[in-house]
N, C-alpha and C positions, 0 to 999 in steps of 0.2 A: 508366635502367631498360632491360634487354635485351628486345628484341622477340622474341616467340615466332615460330618458323618458320611459314610459311604451309603448312597441312596440306591435302593433297589425297587424297581417297578415290576411287580409280579402279576401278570395277566392270567388269571386262573380260568379253568373250564367253567362252563355255565351250569352243568348238571352236578348234583351232589356226589353221585358215585364217582364220576371222573375227577372231581376236585379232591375227594378223599384219596383216590388212588395216586394222585400226583403230589399229595401233601408232604411226602418224605423229602421232596426237593427243598421245601422251606426249612426243614430241620437241618439239612446239609448246609444251607446258606447261613443259618443262625450259628451253627457250630464253627464254620470255617471263616466267617467274617464277623468277628466280635464287634459290637457297637453299630452294626448296620441298621439303617432305618428303612422300613418297608412301607411302600404304598401298594395296596392290593386293589386289583380290579376284579370284580366278580358279579354274578347275577344276584338277584334278590335272594335266591335260594342258597347260593354258595358263599356269599360275603360273610355271614356269621361264623363260618368255620375258621377263619383266619384272624378274628378280631382280638384274640388274646396272645398272639405271637409276640415274643420279646422283640423290642424295637419297632413295634407297630406305630405308625405315624398317621396313616390315613386310609380310609376305605372309599373306593369309588364303585358305586353300584351302577352297572350298565345293563339296561334291558333292551332287547332287540326292538328296532324301529324300522318303518318302511324305508326303502332306498338306502339302507345302510347308514342312516342318520345317527345311529348309536356310535359309530366310529368317529363321525365328525364331532359329536359331543365329547367323546373321550379325548380326541386330539386337542380340543379347546382346554381341557383340564390339565393335560400333561406336557404339552409341547414347549412350554416356557421354561422348563427346568432341564439341566444336564444331569443325566442319570449315570451312576457308576455301573449299573447292570440293568438290562431289561430282559426279563424272562417272559417269553410269550408262548403260552401253551395253547393259544388259539390259532397260531400260525398266521397272524394278520400282516398285512402290508404296512399298517400304521407303525409298528414297532421298528421297522427299518428306516423310517423317516425321522425318528426322534434323535436328539443329541444324546449320545451315550458313549461310555468308554468301551463297554462290551455288550453284546447281544446274544442271547440264547433263544432260539426259536424252534417251535415244533415244525418238523418237515414232512409229516405224514406217517401213516401207519404202515407197518410191515406185516405181511400175511402170517397169521398164527402167533403173533407176538402179544404177550399179555400187556394190558394197559399200564401196569406199573413199570415194566421194562420200556415201553414206548415213551412214557414220561421221562424216565431216567436218561434216555438217549438225548434229551434236550440239553442236559448238562454233561453229556458224554460219560454217564455213569452206568451204562447198560450192562457192563460186566459184573457190577456189584450194586444192583438197583436198591435204593433206600426204601425200606418198608414205610407204608403210610403212617403218618404221625400227626397228631393235632395237639396244640398247646392249650392248656386250661389253667386259669388262675385259682387262687385260694377260695374265692367266693363260689366259684363254679363247683369245685371239689366238695366244699362244705354243703352246698345245696344237694349234690348227688348223694353224699353220705347220709343226709337227713332223710331223703326220699327212700333210700334203700335200707334204712336201719330196721333191724328185726332179726329173727332167728330163722335158720334154714337156708339152704342154697337157693339161688335165683335162676329160674329158667326164663330167659328173655325170648320173646317171640314178636316178629313184625309180620303180620299175616297179609298185608296189602302189597300192591305193586303199582307202578305208574301206568300199567295197562293190564286189563283183566286177563289177557292171554297168558301172562306170566304168573298169575296168582293161583297158588295151590288152594283147593277148597278149604274154607274156614273151619268146617266141621272136622276136617282131618287134622288140622292144627290142634283143635280142641281135644281130639281123641289122643294124639301124641302127648299133649300136655297132661291129660288125665292119667295116662299110663306111666309117665315119668315121675309125676309128683304124688301119685296115689300109693296105696299100700303095696309094698314089694317093688316099687319103681326105683330106678337108678338115682332119682333125686327125691325119694320119699319124704313127705313132710315139708318140702320146699315151697317157694313162692313163685308166682307167675308175674313177670313184668312184661307189659305190652307197650309197643312203640309204633309210631306212625304219625301221619298228619291228621288234622282235624277231620278231613273228609273220610278218614278210615275208621271212624268211631263205630259205625254200624258193623263192619267186618270184625273189628276188635271185640265188640260186644258178644259176638257169637263164640269167641274163644274164651272170654272171661268166665263163661258159665262152667268151665272145666274145674274151677277150684272155688272155695268159699271166698267171699269178699274180703275177709280179714287176711287172706293170703295173696292178695292182688296188689300190684304196683302199677297203676294206670298212668302212663306218661303220654298217651296218644293225644297229640295236638295241644298239650298244655305246658310243655317245657321246651326251652330253646335247644338247638341241636347239640351244642357243646355240653349242656347239662345231661342230655341223653347219652352222649359219648362217655362222660364221666361216670354215669350210672352203669353203663355197660361194662366198665372196668370191674365192677363189683359182682357181675353175673358169673354163674358157673358154666352156662351153655347158652348159645344163641341159635335159634332156628328161624329162617326167613326166606322169602323169595329173593330172586335177584333184584336188588334195590339199593338205594343209597344207604339205608339203615344197615343192610347186611355189610357193606363196606366199612361203615362206622364201627360195627361190632368187631370185625377182623382187625381194624386199626387199634382198637382198644385191647387187643390181645386176649379177648375172651374166646374160648373154643367156639368156632363158628361153623354152622352147617348151612350152606346155601342150596336152595332148591332150584333146579334149572329145567327148562323145557325149551321154549322158543327164544332162547338167548344163548350165546356162545360162552361156555364156561372156560374155554381155552383163553379167551380174551378177558373175560370179566369174572372169573372165579374168585372167591374170597382169597386174599393174599395172606400167607403166614404159615408157620409150622403147625399151628393148631386149627387150621382152616380146611374145610372139605367141601367139595361140590357133589351133589347127588342129583341124578336125573333118572327118568324112567327109561323104557326100552328104546326110545327113538333118539337118534343123534340130532344135533341142531339142524343139519342139512335136510332132514325129513320134514321139519316144520317149514323150512323155506319152500319146499316143494309144494306144500298145500296152501301156504300163506306167504307168498313172495314179498309182500310189503310189510309183513308182521303188523297187521292192523285189524284183522278180523275181530269182531265183537263176540269172541267165543273163548272159553277157557281151554287152553292147550295142555293143562297140567293134570288131567284126570287119570292118565295112565301111570302116574307115579304113585305106587301103593303106600298106604299108611304103614304097613309092616316094614317096608324097605327104609322109610325115613326113621322109624322107631329104632330099627336095628343099627342104622348108621349113627344115630344119636347116642345110643347105649355104648357103641364101640368107641366113639369119640370121648365120652365121659370116662370110660375105663382107661383109655390111652393117656388122658390128661390128668388123671388122679395123681396127687402128690407122690404117692409111692411108686407109680409107674414112671413118672417123669424123672425121678431121682434114682431109679433102679440101674 
C-alpha cells in the first residue's frame, strides 16, 4: 500500500520582511522531511516567496477582511484535511482546531530577540536558528542571469521603504552610488541595480542619475520577488533602508548594509555574517520619544550622514573581498 505524502500547512507572516526572516524554517522542513508536500498560506505580498519550494502543492492567499472573516475563509479551505504538521507563524486559534498530528505555533515575541530567533522558536530551533532561505527554480535563475549579464560588479540599492520615516534621502543614495561606482571608488566601473515596488519608481529615478543608463539594471516594479532575489545573489553589495528587499538581499548572501533610524535593528537588522546595520546618532528609543506611533509624515533619517554610510559600505566591501574572506 502506497504511503500518503506527509502534508504540511505553513501559515506564513503577511509582511515580506517577516516572511523572509522566517523562511529558513521551510528549508529545515524540506531537508528533514523528504517528500513532504506543502500548502502555504500567505498574503498577496508574501505568497510568491514560497511558490518554488520543493514539494509545493498549493498556495492560499489570505487577505485581511472585516470581523476576521479571512480566518473563516481559511477554515473552509483547510479543515477538511488531516495535516501531518501545521506551522502557524501568525499564532492563530484556527491552527489549534485543525486535525493534525503535530502543531508548531508562534507564541509571541521576547524582548530584544531578533525575528529570526523568534521564528526559530516555533520549531524549537532557537539555539541554532536557520538563516533565511528561499527556493528558486531554473527558469528564475536563468531570468536573473540574463538581467544581470554584463561586466563589472553590481551595487544593488533599494532606496524606498513602506513609510517615509524610514527612508534615507534618495539624493544621499545617489551620492554613495556615485562615489562607489565612480573613478577611484571601491566598485569602480561597476553597475547600479535598483529594486523596489512600482510605486517607488520616482524615488529610484533620483538614484539612477548616479550612473549612465548603460550601467543600470532597473528592476523596480517590473520583476517578481523571486527573480529579484536571484538577481541579488549576483550583486557585490546591497544598500537599503529597513525593508523587505533588505531582508531578501541578506537571504541571498550578498553583503548587505541596512540603514536604520525609527526601527529597531536589534529585532530587524539584516541577518547573516556579511550583513550590517548602520544608524545615525540616535538610538531607536529616541525616535519613539518623538513619534510614539511611528507614523509621522516626516523623514527621520536625515541625521545619518552620507560619509558614515559610504565608510560602512567601503569597509564591508573590503571585509568580504575574496582575499579577505579566505585570509
